[in-house]
Structures are given as structure tokens and as C-alpha cells.
N, CA, C and O atoms as a GROMACS GRO file, in nm:
protein
  280
    1MET      N    1   6.290  -2.789   4.959
    1MET     CA    2   6.283  -2.848   5.079
    1MET      C    3   6.245  -2.770   5.172
    1MET      O    4   6.243  -2.652   5.139
    2ALA      N    5   6.206  -2.798   5.303
    2ALA     CA    6   6.135  -2.762   5.374
    2ALA      C    7   6.266  -2.704   5.493
    2ALA      O    8   6.255  -2.595   5.549
    3PHE      N    9   6.323  -2.750   5.505
    3PHE     CA   10   6.368  -2.696   5.649
    3PHE      C   11   6.522  -2.601   5.539
    3PHE      O   12   6.638  -2.599   5.582
    4LEU      N   13   6.502  -2.569   5.472
    4LEU     CA   14   6.572  -2.421   5.370
    4LEU      C   15   6.489  -2.338   5.326
    4LEU      O   16   6.533  -2.251   5.252
    5ASP      N   17   6.340  -2.339   5.360
    5ASP     CA   18   6.283  -2.225   5.356
    5ASP      C   19   6.302  -2.132   5.480
    5ASP      O   20   6.298  -2.168   5.597
    6PRO      N   21   6.329  -1.971   5.420
    6PRO     CA   22   6.356  -1.857   5.509
    6PRO      C   23   6.217  -1.848   5.544
    6PRO      O   24   6.220  -1.773   5.642
    7ASN      N   25   6.095  -1.880   5.523
    7ASN     CA   26   5.970  -1.787   5.616
    7ASN      C   27   5.942  -1.853   5.698
    7ASN      O   28   5.845  -1.820   5.766
    8ARG      N   29   6.020  -1.989   5.734
    8ARG     CA   30   5.964  -2.104   5.819
    8ARG      C   31   6.020  -2.018   5.993
    8ARG      O   32   6.127  -1.975   6.037
    9PRO      N   33   5.937  -2.024   6.025
    9PRO     CA   34   5.977  -2.003   6.182
    9PRO      C   35   6.077  -2.078   6.237
    9PRO      O   36   6.063  -2.197   6.207
   10LYS      N   37   6.206  -2.049   6.330
   10LYS     CA   38   6.340  -2.164   6.387
   10LYS      C   39   6.300  -2.232   6.482
   10LYS      O   40   6.349  -2.342   6.507
   11TYR      N   41   6.199  -2.177   6.556
   11TYR     CA   42   6.178  -2.264   6.710
   11TYR      C   43   6.006  -2.226   6.719
   11TYR      O   44   5.971  -2.199   6.834
   12PRO      N   45   5.904  -2.221   6.621
   12PRO     CA   46   5.777  -2.267   6.661
   12PRO      C   47   5.695  -2.257   6.834
   12PRO      O   48   5.613  -2.187   6.895
   13ALA      N   49   5.782  -2.376   6.854
   13ALA     CA   50   5.720  -2.411   7.015
   13ALA      C   51   5.750  -2.311   7.146
   13ALA      O   52   5.686  -2.290   7.248
   14GLN      N   53   5.917  -2.243   7.081
   14GLN     CA   54   5.958  -2.120   7.196
   14GLN      C   55   5.849  -2.052   7.119
   14GLN      O   56   5.749  -2.114   7.156
   15LYS      N   57   5.805  -1.952   7.025
   15LYS     CA   58   5.708  -1.849   6.970
   15LYS      C   59   5.552  -1.864   7.027
   15LYS      O   60   5.475  -1.784   7.080
   16GLN      N   61   5.545  -1.941   7.006
   16GLN     CA   62   5.448  -2.049   7.076
   16GLN      C   63   5.457  -1.961   7.237
   16GLN      O   64   5.408  -1.861   7.289
   17ALA      N   65   5.510  -2.021   7.255
   17ALA     CA   66   5.481  -1.990   7.427
   17ALA      C   67   5.520  -1.885   7.454
   17ALA      O   68   5.446  -1.841   7.541
   18LEU      N   69   5.595  -1.817   7.430
   18LEU     CA   70   5.726  -1.642   7.402
   18LEU      C   71   5.507  -1.582   7.396
   18LEU      O   72   5.451  -1.544   7.498
   19SER      N   73   5.443  -1.590   7.276
   19SER     CA   74   5.322  -1.569   7.246
   19SER      C   75   5.266  -1.583   7.356
   19SER      O   76   5.264  -1.470   7.404
   20ALA      N   77   5.216  -1.658   7.430
   20ALA     CA   78   5.127  -1.676   7.484
   20ALA      C   79   5.104  -1.592   7.652
   20ALA      O   80   5.018  -1.543   7.725
   21LEU      N   81   5.287  -1.626   7.637
   21LEU     CA   82   5.365  -1.538   7.797
   21LEU      C   83   5.333  -1.409   7.793
   21LEU      O   84   5.331  -1.349   7.900
   22LEU      N   85   5.304  -1.342   7.676
   22LEU     CA   86   5.328  -1.193   7.643
   22LEU      C   87   5.198  -1.158   7.643
   22LEU      O   88   5.164  -1.055   7.702
   23GLN      N   89   5.097  -1.243   7.572
   23GLN     CA   90   4.925  -1.216   7.587
   23GLN      C   91   4.888  -1.159   7.752
   23GLN      O   92   4.830  -1.058   7.792
   24LYS      N   93   4.960  -1.291   7.832
   24LYS     CA   94   4.840  -1.323   7.904
   24LYS      C   95   4.973  -1.137   8.071
   24LYS      O   96   4.933  -1.057   8.155
   25ILE      N   97   5.069  -1.164   8.033
   25ILE     CA   98   5.095  -1.002   8.092
   25ILE      C   99   5.052  -0.929   8.026
   25ILE      O  100   5.025  -0.842   8.109
   26ASP      N  101   5.001  -0.867   7.879
   26ASP     CA  102   4.913  -0.759   7.862
   26ASP      C  103   4.766  -0.799   7.902
   26ASP      O  104   4.697  -0.735   7.822
   27ILE      N  105   4.699  -0.856   7.967
   27ILE     CA  106   4.566  -0.870   7.990
   27ILE      C  107   4.647  -0.842   8.152
   27ILE      O  108   4.608  -0.732   8.189
   28MET      N  109   4.722  -0.890   8.235
   28MET     CA  110   4.724  -0.798   8.374
   28MET      C  111   4.716  -0.692   8.367
   28MET      O  112   4.634  -0.609   8.406
   29MET      N  113   4.835  -0.689   8.297
   29MET     CA  114   4.850  -0.490   8.317
   29MET      C  115   4.772  -0.443   8.280
   29MET      O  116   4.793  -0.323   8.299
   30THR      N  117   4.623  -0.466   8.202
   30THR     CA  118   4.514  -0.432   8.180
   30THR      C  119   4.431  -0.415   8.315
   30THR      O  120   4.400  -0.297   8.331
   31ASP      N  121   4.402  -0.471   8.382
   31ASP     CA  122   4.333  -0.571   8.477
   31ASP      C  123   4.388  -0.451   8.565
   31ASP      O  124   4.317  -0.363   8.613
   32THR      N  125   4.527  -0.463   8.577
   32THR     CA  126   4.621  -0.324   8.719
   32THR      C  127   4.574  -0.252   8.629
   32THR      O  128   4.453  -0.241   8.646
   33GLU      N  129   4.624  -0.178   8.510
   33GLU     CA  130   4.565  -0.074   8.545
   33GLU      C  131   4.438   0.015   8.541
   33GLU      O  132   4.432   0.138   8.542
   34LYS      N  133   4.330  -0.081   8.536
   34LYS     CA  134   4.160  -0.095   8.560
   34LYS      C  135   4.204  -0.090   8.742
   34LYS      O  136   4.211   0.027   8.782
   35ARG      N  137   4.217  -0.135   8.787
   35ARG     CA  138   4.231  -0.145   8.911
   35ARG      C  139   4.302   0.008   8.973
   35ARG      O  140   4.258   0.060   9.075
   36ILE      N  141   4.424   0.070   8.889
   36ILE     CA  142   4.456   0.175   8.957
   36ILE      C  143   4.389   0.282   8.891
   36ILE      O  144   4.448   0.376   8.943
   37GLU      N  145   4.334   0.315   8.839
   37GLU     CA  146   4.221   0.340   8.744
   37GLU      C  147   4.186   0.424   8.834
   37GLU      O  148   4.204   0.542   8.863
   38LYS      N  149   4.078   0.247   8.911
   38LYS     CA  150   3.952   0.275   9.015
   38LYS      C  151   4.011   0.356   9.118
   38LYS      O  152   3.911   0.421   9.148
   39TRP      N  153   4.098   0.397   9.191
   39TRP     CA  154   4.188   0.383   9.322
   39TRP      C  155   4.169   0.545   9.288
   39TRP      O  156   4.086   0.616   9.346
   40VAL      N  157   4.269   0.595   9.177
   40VAL     CA  158   4.303   0.675   9.119
   40VAL      C  159   4.103   0.765   9.208
   40VAL      O  160   4.079   0.827   9.311
   41MET      N  161   4.004   0.711   9.074
   41MET     CA  162   3.923   0.799   9.142
   41MET      C  163   3.846   0.842   9.250
   41MET      O  164   3.810   0.955   9.285
   42GLU      N  165   3.827   0.722   9.300
   42GLU     CA  166   3.790   0.681   9.474
   42GLU      C  167   3.912   0.811   9.521
   42GLU      O  168   3.870   0.877   9.616
   43MET      N  169   4.023   0.847   9.480
   43MET     CA  170   4.133   0.891   9.598
   43MET      C  171   4.090   1.080   9.580
   43MET      O  172   4.116   1.178   9.649
   44GLN      N  173   4.025   1.062   9.466
   44GLN     CA  174   4.012   1.204   9.408
   44GLN      C  175   3.936   1.323   9.486
   44GLN      O  176   3.962   1.442   9.502
   45ASP      N  177   3.834   1.241   9.526
   45ASP     CA  178   3.745   1.360   9.667
   45ASP      C  179   3.757   1.344   9.791
   45ASP      O  180   3.705   1.405   9.884
   46VAL      N  181   3.852   1.230   9.788
   46VAL     CA  182   3.907   1.231   9.921
   46VAL      C  183   4.060   1.352   9.929
   46VAL      O  184   4.168   1.336   9.870
   47ASP      N  185   4.022   1.465  10.019
   47ASP     CA  186   4.105   1.553  10.132
   47ASP      C  187   4.251   1.474  10.238
   47ASP      O  188   4.247   1.414  10.346
   48TYR      N  189   4.347   1.502  10.163
   48TYR     CA  190   4.428   1.450  10.216
   48TYR      C  191   4.565   1.494  10.231
   48TYR      O  192   4.566   1.605  10.177
   49ASP      N  193   4.675   1.471  10.272
   49ASP     CA  194   4.809   1.547  10.280
   49ASP      C  195   4.936   1.415  10.317
   49ASP      O  196   4.936   1.374  10.433
   50LEU      N  197   4.986   1.386  10.270
   50LEU     CA  198   5.155   1.307  10.290
   50LEU      C  199   5.224   1.360  10.407
   50LEU      O  200   5.215   1.480  10.433
   51LEU      N  201   5.303   1.270  10.489
   51LEU     CA  202   5.321   1.319  10.514
   51LEU      C  203   5.469   1.280  10.572
   51LEU      O  204   5.460   1.188  10.652
   52TYR      N  205   5.607   1.328  10.552
   52TYR     CA  206   5.688   1.288  10.600
   52TYR      C  207   5.733   1.233  10.703
   52TYR      O  208   5.623   1.225  10.758
   53GLU      N  209   5.793   1.193  10.768
   53GLU     CA  210   5.819   1.150  10.867
   53GLU      C  211   5.963   1.069  10.910
   53GLU      O  212   5.964   0.964  10.975
   54PRO      N  213   6.065   1.127  10.867
   54PRO     CA  214   6.215   1.055  10.869
   54PRO      C  215   6.249   1.011  11.042
   54PRO      O  216   6.231   1.069  11.148
   55GLY      N  217   6.307   0.881  11.002
   55GLY     CA  218   6.350   0.824  11.098
   55GLY      C  219   6.375   0.717  11.139
   55GLY      O  220   6.356   0.624  11.060
   56LYS      N  221   6.434   0.680  11.299
   56LYS     CA  222   6.461   0.522  11.300
   56LYS      C  223   6.394   0.499  11.316
   56LYS      O  224   6.384   0.394  11.252
   57ASP      N  225   6.280   0.519  11.379
   57ASP     CA  226   6.153   0.409  11.441
   57ASP      C  227   6.053   0.367  11.325
   57ASP      O  228   5.960   0.286  11.317
   58ASN      N  229   6.121   0.468  11.229
   58ASN     CA  230   6.045   0.372  11.121
   58ASN      C  231   6.039   0.253  11.010
   58ASN      O  232   6.046   0.267  10.888
   59VAL      N  233   6.031   0.172  11.059
   59VAL     CA  234   6.085   0.014  11.036
   59VAL      C  235   5.944  -0.015  10.879
   59VAL      O  236   5.822  -0.002  10.873
   60ASP      N  237   6.061  -0.061  10.769
   60ASP     CA  238   6.062  -0.102  10.703
   60ASP      C  239   5.930  -0.246  10.659
   60ASP      O  240   5.990  -0.334  10.598
   61PRO      N  241   5.785  -0.279  10.677
   61PRO     CA  242   5.710  -0.312  10.661
   61PRO      C  243   5.716  -0.459  10.597
   61PRO      O  244   5.613  -0.526  10.591
   62ARG      N  245   5.861  -0.517  10.542
   62ARG     CA  246   5.864  -0.608  10.443
   62ARG      C  247   5.910  -0.662  10.621
   62ARG      O  248   5.850  -0.754  10.676
   63GLN      N  249   6.011  -0.592  10.679
   63GLN     CA  250   6.084  -0.665  10.886
   63GLN      C  251   5.962  -0.740  10.964
   63GLN      O  252   5.949  -0.850  11.016
   64LYS      N  253   5.891  -0.641  10.949
   64LYS     CA  254   5.761  -0.665  11.055
   64LYS      C  255   5.702  -0.826  11.022
   64LYS      O  256   5.685  -0.923  11.097
   65THR      N  257   5.676  -0.802  10.844
   65THR     CA  258   5.580  -0.996  10.820
   65THR      C  259   5.712  -1.041  10.824
   65THR      O  260   5.703  -1.126  10.912
   66THR      N  261   5.832  -1.041  10.787
   66THR     CA  262   5.856  -1.188  10.758
   66THR      C  263   5.984  -1.210  10.950
   66THR      O  264   6.076  -1.162  11.016
   67THR      N  265   5.860  -1.340  10.939
   67THR     CA  266   5.995  -1.410  11.036
   67THR      C  267   6.053  -1.547  10.998
   67THR      O  268   6.009  -1.624  10.912
   68LEU      N  269   6.159  -1.563  11.076
   68LEU     CA  270   6.228  -1.660  11.061
   68LEU      C  271   6.171  -1.779  11.148
   68LEU      O  272   6.151  -1.762  11.268
   69ARG      N  273   6.147  -1.888  11.091
   69ARG     CA  274   6.108  -1.979  11.151
   69ARG      C  275   6.146  -2.142  11.122
   69ARG      O  276   6.136  -2.210  11.020
   70ARG      N  277   6.186  -2.171  11.239
   70ARG     CA  278   6.250  -2.352  11.260
   70ARG      C  279   6.240  -2.475  11.237
   70ARG      O  280   6.322  -2.553  11.284
   0.00000   0.00000   0.00000
């Protein structure tokens, strides 16, 4: 009886969908890692200092780009 087979996947459609999703995430992570690696390689030749400036005048960038439309 096929429905009692313990080796049969219980949810083949869900497993297939999850497998496809995980493959897509893996590809996206690989592309992201390549872009970050390229950016790091380009920045190694640049002499720069990071400067932290605390204050209430520093605004979150998301606040500048978000507008209410009516």
C-alpha cells in the first residue's frame, strides 16, 4: 500500500516549493556576497576615516524619502 510507505514524502508539493525557494535564496546570497566582496576590494585602496557626529540634526534617511500622499 503506497500510502503507508514510510519513505514516501508526506508533502511533495511543499517540499518542492521549499527546495526552489532555498535555491533562489542561495543564488541571491551568492550574488550579494560577490557585490560586497567587490565593494570591499574597491574600498581597500581608498584612505578614509569614519566620523560619528551625534546630534538631533541627524535625520534618519527613511524619514527624508517617505512622504505622505493623499
